[in-house]
Each structure stands twice: as C-alpha cells, then as structure tokens.
C-alpha positions in Angstrom: -14.4 -44.4 -26.0 -11.8 -45.6 -23.3 -12.4 -44.1 -19.7 -9.0 -44.3 -17.6 -8.6 -41.1 -17.2 -12.3 -40.6 -15.5 -12.3 -39.2 -12.2 -8.5 -38.1 -12.6 -7.4 -34.2 -13.0 -5.7 -33.0 -15.4 -4.1 -29.5 -16.0 -3.4 -27.8 -19.0 -1.1 -24.3 -19.1 -2.0 -22.6 -22.7 -5.3 -24.1 -22.6 -7.7 -20.7 -23.9 -6.8 -21.5 -27.4 -5.2 -23.7 -30.1 -3.9 -27.1 -29.2 -4.4 -26.3 -25.3 -8.1 -25.8 -25.5 -8.0 -29.2 -27.9 -6.3 -31.1 -24.8 -8.3 -29.2 -22.7 -11.6 -30.1 -24.1 -10.7 -33.8 -24.8 -9.4 -34.3 -20.9 -13.0 -33.3 -20.5 -14.5 -35.9 -23.0 -12.5 -38.4 -21.3 -14.0 -38.1 -18.0 -11.1 -35.9 -16.3 -11.4 -33.2 -13.7 -10.0 -30.2 -16.2 -7.8 -27.4 -14.7 -7.6 -24.8 -17.7 -4.7 -21.9 -17.5 -3.9 -19.4 -19.6 -3.2 -15.5 -19.3 -6.1 -15.1 -21.5 -9.1 -14.7 -18.8 -11.9 -14.5 -21.2 -11.0 -17.2 -23.5 -9.9 -19.7 -20.5 -13.3 -19.1 -18.9 -15.2 -19.5 -22.0 -13.2 -23.0 -22.6 -13.9 -24.1 -19.2 -17.5 -23.5 -19.6 -17.7 -25.1 -22.7 -16.0 -28.3 -21.4 -18.8 -28.5 -18.5 -21.9 -27.6 -21.3 -20.7 -31.0 -22.3 -21.0 -32.4 -19.1 -17.1 -32.2 -18.1 -16.0 -31.0 -14.7 -13.7 -27.8 -15.2 -12.2 -24.5 -13.6 -10.3 -21.9 -15.0 -7.2 -20.0 -13.6 -5.3 -17.3 -14.7 -1.9 -17.6 -14.5 1.8 -16.6 -16.1 3.6 -19.3 -16.5 6.7 -17.3 -16.9 6.8 -16.5 -13.2 7.3 -19.7 -11.5 5.6 -18.3 -8.4 2.3 -18.3 -10.3 3.1 -21.8 -11.7 3.5 -22.5 -7.7 -0.2 -21.1 -7.4 -1.5 -23.0 -10.2 -1.0 -26.3 -9.1 -1.6 -25.9 -5.5 -5.2 -24.6 -6.9 -5.6 -27.5 -9.1 -5.3 -29.7 -5.9 -7.4 -27.3 -3.7 -9.8 -27.6 -6.6 -9.9 -30.9 -7.3 -8.2 -33.1 -4.7 -5.0 -34.3 -6.9 -3.0 -33.7 -9.8 -2.5 -37.0 -12.2 -2.0 -35.3 -15.5 -0.2 -31.9 -16.9 0.4 -31.1 -20.1 2.6 -28.3 -19.8 1.5 -26.7 -23.2 1.8 -22.9 -23.2 4.2 -20.9 -25.8 4.6 -18.0 -28.0 6.2 -17.9 -31.3 8.1 -14.7 -30.3 10.6 -12.5 -31.9 11.9 -13.6 -35.4 14.8 -12.2 -36.7 18.5 -13.2 -37.7 20.6 -14.5 -34.6 22.8 -11.6 -34.7 19.5 -9.4 -35.4 17.9 -10.2 -32.3 17.0 -8.4 -29.4 18.0 -9.4 -26.0 14.5 -8.6 -24.8 12.9 -10.8 -27.4 15.3 -13.5 -26.5 14.9 -13.6 -22.9 11.1 -13.8 -23.5 11.2 -16.8 -25.9 13.3 -18.5 -23.8 11.0 -17.6 -20.4 7.8 -18.6 -21.9 8.9 -21.4 -23.5 11.5 -23.1 -21.7 11.5 -21.8 -18.1 8.0 -22.3 -17.9 7.9 -25.8 -18.4 10.7 -26.4 -16.0 8.8 -24.1 -13.6 5.2 -26.1 -14.5 7.3 -29.4 -14.1 8.8 -28.4 -10.7 6.1 -28.1 -8.9 3.7 -30.9 -10.4 6.6 -33.1 -9.5 6.3 -32.1 -6.2 2.4 -33.2 -6.1 3.1 -36.1 -8.2 5.9 -37.8 -5.9 3.5 -37.5 -2.8 0.8 -39.3 -4.8 3.3 -42.0 -6.0 1.9 -41.5 -9.5 1.4 -38.9 -12.3 1.6 -38.6 -16.4 3.3 -35.2 -17.5 3.6 -34.5 -21.5 5.5 -31.3 -22.0 4.8 -29.8 -25.5 7.8 -29.5 -27.5 7.8 -29.0 -31.7 9.3 -30.3 -34.5 11.6 -27.3 -34.2 12.8 -29.1 -30.9 14.7 -31.6 -33.4 15.4 -29.1 -36.2 16.7 -25.9 -36.8 15.3 -23.0 -38.6 16.0 -19.5 -39.6 15.1 -16.3 -38.1 13.7 -18.8 -35.1 16.9 -18.8 -32.7 14.9 -18.7 -29.5 11.9 -20.6 -30.6 14.1 -23.5 -31.8 16.4 -23.1 -28.7 13.6 -22.9 -26.0 12.2 -26.4 -27.9 15.4 -28.3 -28.0 15.4 -27.4 -24.5 12.0 -28.6 -23.3 13.0 -32.0 -24.8 16.3 -32.3 -23.2 14.3 -31.7 -20.2 11.7 -33.9 -20.7 14.4 -36.6 -21.0 16.4 -36.1 -18.3 13.2 -35.8 -15.7 11.9 -39.1 -16.9 15.0 -40.8 -16.1 14.6 -39.3 -13.0 11.5 -40.1 -11.8 10.7 -43.1 -13.9 11.0 -45.2 -10.6 8.6 -43.4 -8.3 5.6 -43.8 -10.8 5.6 -40.6 -13.0 6.2 -40.7 -16.6 7.0 -37.7 -18.7 7.2 -37.4 -22.3 7.5 -34.6 -25.5 4.9 -33.9 -28.2 6.4 -32.2 -31.3 3.9 -30.9 -33.2 4.7 -29.5 -36.9 2.5 -26.3 -38.4 -0.8 -26.3 -36.6 -3.6 -24.3 -37.8 -4.2 -22.6 -34.5 -4.4 -18.8 -34.2 -0.3 -18.5 -33.9 -0.8 -18.6 -37.6 -3.5 -16.1 -38.2 -1.2 -13.1 -38.9 0.4 -14.9 -41.5 -0.1 -14.3 -45.0 -1.7 -16.5 -47.6 1.3 -16.7 -49.3 2.8 -17.7 -46.0 0.4 -20.2 -45.3 0.9 -21.7 -48.7 4.7 -21.9 -47.9 4.0 -23.8 -44.6 1.8 -26.1 -45.8 4.4 -27.0 -48.5 6.8 -28.2 -46.0 4.4 -31.3 -45.1 4.7 -34.2 -47.3 0.8 -34.9 -46.0 0.1 -31.8 -48.1 -2.0 -29.7 -45.2 -1.4 -28.2 -42.1 -2.1 -30.3 -38.9 -4.8 -29.9 -36.7 -5.2 -29.3 -33.0 -7.5 -32.0 -32.2 -4.7 -34.3 -34.1 -2.1 -33.4 -31.1 -4.5 -33.6 -28.7 -5.3 -37.2 -29.3 -1.4 -37.9 -28.9 -1.6 -36.4 -25.5 -4.4 -38.4 -24.4 -3.0 -41.1 -24.8 0.2 -40.2 -23.5 -1.5 -39.2 -20.5 -3.4 -42.4 -20.1 -2.7 -46.1 -18.4 -2.7 -47.2 -22.5 0.8 -45.7 -22.3 2.3 -47.1 -19.0 5.4 -48.4 -20.0 6.0 -44.6 -22.2 8.3 -42.5 -20.6 11.2 -40.4 -22.0 10.4 -40.1 -25.2 9.9 -37.4 -28.0 6.7 -38.1 -30.1 6.5 -35.7 -33.2 2.9 -34.9 -34.8 4.3 -33.5 -38.3 2.8 -34.8 -41.7 6.3 -36.4 -42.2 7.8 -33.0 -41.4 11.0 -34.9 -40.0 11.4 -37.7 -42.1 12.3 -35.4 -45.2 
C-alpha cells in the first residue's frame, strides 16, 4: 500500500456515515492522522474508535459546519491535536427539501444552501489559512453529479452543488502557486444512509439512471478522494471528477 499519507493530518466533515465515513477510514488505513467531524457525536466517535482499533490515529470533534465559528474551531482543534492540517475533505451535506422550485420554502432553501455550499466556503476559508502558513495542502470538496446537471424537485441541492464546483475552480486558481491543490468530486447516487428513507421502487429507479446498472459504494468514492489527497495527484488541481457509473455520459 502506498504510504504517502503516512503521518499527515486529514480532516473529514460529515465523517460519521456514508462517504465521509469511508473517506475517514481509508485515510486512517493509509497512515494519516484523522480528525472526524460531524453533528452526530455518537456515530462520529464510533468511526474514530474504529480507525484507532485498526491501528490508526483519530479524534472526533463535533461541529455544525453551517456555523462559520464552529468551522474555524474545528480547524484549530485539528491543528492542536495533530500539529498540522495537510489534507481536508469537505464532505458534509444534506439532500434537504424536495419540491418544485415555486413550492420550495424559504427556510428549506436557506438550510440547503447553508449546509451544502456555505459550509464548504467556511471550511475552505479556515483550512486555507493554515495551509498557506505551511506552504502546502490538498483539499477535496464533495460536489455531486448534480453539480453538472439539473433534476426536478432538487433546486436547492443542485444549486449548492454547482456552487461547490465553481468555488473549487476559483480557489484552485488562486492558490495553485502556493502549493495548495483543490479539487471537487461528483458522486452519483451512492448507497448510503441518505437513501434509507427511499422506497424499493424509488431505489430501483435510481439504479436505472446509471448505465453501470447499480448504485455506487462509499468506498469507491473514497478511493478517488485518497488519490486526490496524495502526491500521486501532484499536478491535479481545479478539476471536477465524477464517480458516476456513466450517469453523466448519457
């Protein structure tokens, strides 16, 4: 196994379940010190404990990434715990309210934008402050296939995920010369707890959207995040990478 994350510090938001959990666990397997963050303290603590039980180093810090002050504290706590911040995966997000655009509540819109877009900016801002002092870093922002295309009843989610891609490209251009790489990943429908409330018929409909004939697995997204976090991707920045079973190829 490549050990180019050995001894580095990685931060994962939304790390208590799904893609975030898979990313955190794989960071630990590759030798990184892992700060797991989520609003779900019980599950987040469990993920950190599992990483340590497997021989890695991990801590948990509860943070609501929709609050800029908590994002700042999260970054500070990460550096205090491990001495640096080399890699960050800004993964936290929600599906949020599903409705036609004209029927969407203002509160539902604001919540989705805050959790899925504002939070990425908040985390990115404070992560960059540390990485600029260090002179290096890699940041992966979790977008979606819906960061490239639209879909009915998800106006807030689609808008936020498009915004994440634009933010990623802009920040990558701004900080490339300072040794900081910033990329976005766009998963298709992944078999995570976010889909637990869907009926079998709805899930079957989602499967049919992917030419590969199945939903993705969290670890398949995590593998790409690990590569983008490593020096193997040293010339890769400002990019958007779908993990989508040919969803966007249609």
